[in-house]
C-alpha positions in Angstrom: -34.4 128.7 121.4 -36.2 128.6 124.7 -39.1 130.8 125.5 -36.8 132.8 127.9 -34.3 133.4 125.1 -37.0 134.6 122.7 -38.4 137.0 125.3 -34.9 138.3 126.0 -34.3 139.0 122.2 -37.8 140.5 122.0 -37.1 142.8 125.0 -33.8 143.9 123.5 -35.5 144.7 120.1 -38.4 146.6 121.8 -36.0 148.6 123.9 -33.8 149.5 120.9 -37.0 150.5 118.9 -38.0 152.7 121.9 -34.5 154.3 121.8 -34.7 155.1 118.1 -35.1 158.9 117.5 -37.6 158.4 114.7 -39.8 156.0 116.6 -39.8 158.5 119.5 -40.9 161.2 117.1 -43.6 159.0 115.6 -44.9 158.0 119.0 -45.5 161.7 119.7 -46.9 162.6 116.3 -49.0 159.5 115.6 -49.8 158.1 119.1 -52.6 155.8 117.8 -50.4 154.1 115.3 -47.2 154.1 117.3 -48.4 153.3 120.8 -46.3 151.0 123.0 -49.0 148.3 122.5 -48.7 148.7 118.6 -45.0 148.8 118.8 -44.8 145.6 120.9 -46.9 143.8 118.2 -44.9 145.1 115.3 -41.4 145.8 116.5 -39.4 147.5 113.7 -36.0 146.0 113.1 -33.0 146.4 110.8 -33.2 143.5 108.3 -30.0 143.1 106.4 -30.0 141.6 103.0 -26.9 141.0 100.9 -27.3 144.3 99.0 -29.5 146.5 101.2 -31.0 147.3 104.7 -34.7 147.3 105.3 -36.1 149.1 108.3 -39.4 147.6 109.3 -40.7 144.3 110.6 -39.3 141.0 109.3 -42.7 140.2 107.7 -42.6 143.5 105.8 -39.0 143.0 104.7 -39.8 139.4 103.5 -43.0 140.6 101.8 -41.2 143.3 100.0 -38.4 140.9 98.9 -40.9 138.7 97.2 -42.9 136.9 99.8 -42.4 133.5 101.4 -41.7 131.7 98.1 -44.9 132.0 96.2 -43.8 134.8 93.9 -40.2 134.0 93.0 -39.1 134.4 89.4 -42.0 136.5 88.3 -40.3 139.9 88.4 -42.3 141.3 91.4 -39.7 140.1 93.9 -36.6 142.0 94.5 -34.1 139.5 93.2 -31.3 142.1 93.4 -31.6 142.3 97.1 -30.0 138.9 97.7 -30.7 136.7 100.8 -31.4 137.8 104.3 -28.0 138.1 106.1 -29.2 138.9 109.6 -31.8 140.7 111.6 -30.7 143.3 114.2 -32.5 145.7 116.6 -32.8 149.2 115.4 -29.9 151.6 116.0 -30.7 154.9 117.6 -30.5 156.8 114.2 -31.8 154.1 111.8 -34.4 155.9 109.5 -37.9 154.7 110.2 -40.9 156.1 108.4 -44.3 156.2 110.1 -46.2 154.7 107.2 -43.7 153.1 104.9 -40.9 150.5 104.8 -37.6 152.2 104.5 -34.7 150.8 102.4 -31.1 151.8 102.1 -29.0 150.2 99.3 -25.5 149.1 100.2 -22.5 149.9 98.0 -22.7 146.4 96.6 -26.3 146.8 95.4 -26.6 146.5 91.6 -29.4 149.1 91.7 -27.1 151.6 93.5 -24.2 150.8 91.1 -26.4 151.6 88.1 -27.6 154.8 89.7 -24.1 155.9 90.5 -23.0 155.1 86.9 -25.8 157.2 85.5 -24.9 160.1 87.8 -21.3 159.8 86.7 -22.4 159.9 83.0 -24.5 163.0 83.7 -21.5 164.7 85.3 -19.4 163.8 82.3 -21.9 165.2 79.9 -22.1 168.6 81.6 -24.5 170.9 79.8 -25.5 167.9 77.5 -26.7 165.9 80.6 -30.3 165.8 79.5 -29.2 163.2 76.9 -28.9 160.7 79.7 -32.6 161.1 80.5 -33.5 160.8 76.8 -31.4 157.6 76.5 -33.4 156.1 79.4 -36.7 157.2 78.0 -36.4 156.0 74.5 -35.7 152.6 72.9 -32.3 152.4 71.2 -33.8 152.6 67.8 -35.9 155.7 68.7 -33.0 157.4 70.5 -30.7 157.0 67.6 -33.3 157.9 65.0 -35.1 160.9 66.5 -33.0 162.2 69.5 -29.4 162.2 68.2 -28.9 165.4 66.2 -25.5 166.5 64.9 -24.9 168.7 68.0 -25.9 165.9 70.3 -23.7 163.4 68.4 -20.7 165.8 68.8 -21.5 166.3 72.5 -21.7 162.5 73.2 -18.4 161.9 71.4 -16.7 164.9 73.0 -17.7 164.2 76.6 -17.6 160.4 76.6 -15.6 159.3 73.6 -18.4 156.9 72.7 -20.6 156.5 69.7 -24.4 157.2 70.4 -25.3 153.4 70.3 -22.7 152.5 72.9 -23.6 155.6 75.0 -27.2 154.4 75.0 -26.1 151.0 76.2 -24.0 152.5 79.0 -26.9 154.6 80.2 -29.6 151.9 80.0 -27.5 149.2 81.7 -25.9 151.6 84.2 -22.3 150.8 83.0 -19.7 153.4 84.1 -17.8 155.1 81.4 -14.0 155.5 81.9 -13.1 159.2 82.4 -11.5 160.9 79.4 -9.3 163.1 81.5 -6.1 161.0 81.0 -6.6 160.8 77.3 -7.4 164.5 76.7 -4.8 165.9 79.0 -1.8 163.6 79.4 
């Protein structure tokens, strides 16, 4: 890229950031942190990874994702995010926080899929939904030994059709449970 092309891209990103409703709000509420000078040094962007969007600078997004290669494979990096797909200017309504990097998980995100599976299990369990939190909190051995009473066993079987050990695995791994509606009411 030539210098003119870089300046053109920078100008477009800066203009998009100035047009963002959150940036406008933060410039009014935190003028020392969000001045035009500060904004021109650290232009917030929409950084798209395979499984989520990060709203912040490219350096912040790369840092959050695990750095520039020095920390890969040690667990701190967000391996579930995937690779950077592209970097775009902010849209007018992209959520930007004044002090934090903002992330939105896509439908394809393993984290979001696990979260949605746990929500589905909680809905299935109805009044016995606190069992989902207990399954997350305790190891399998402790859950089965100290948390599964006769009433809870009946609730797990009635609402999910699973034994407590399999229920625990579904909750911990975020695996959706097929609905029982078709089996109970043909």
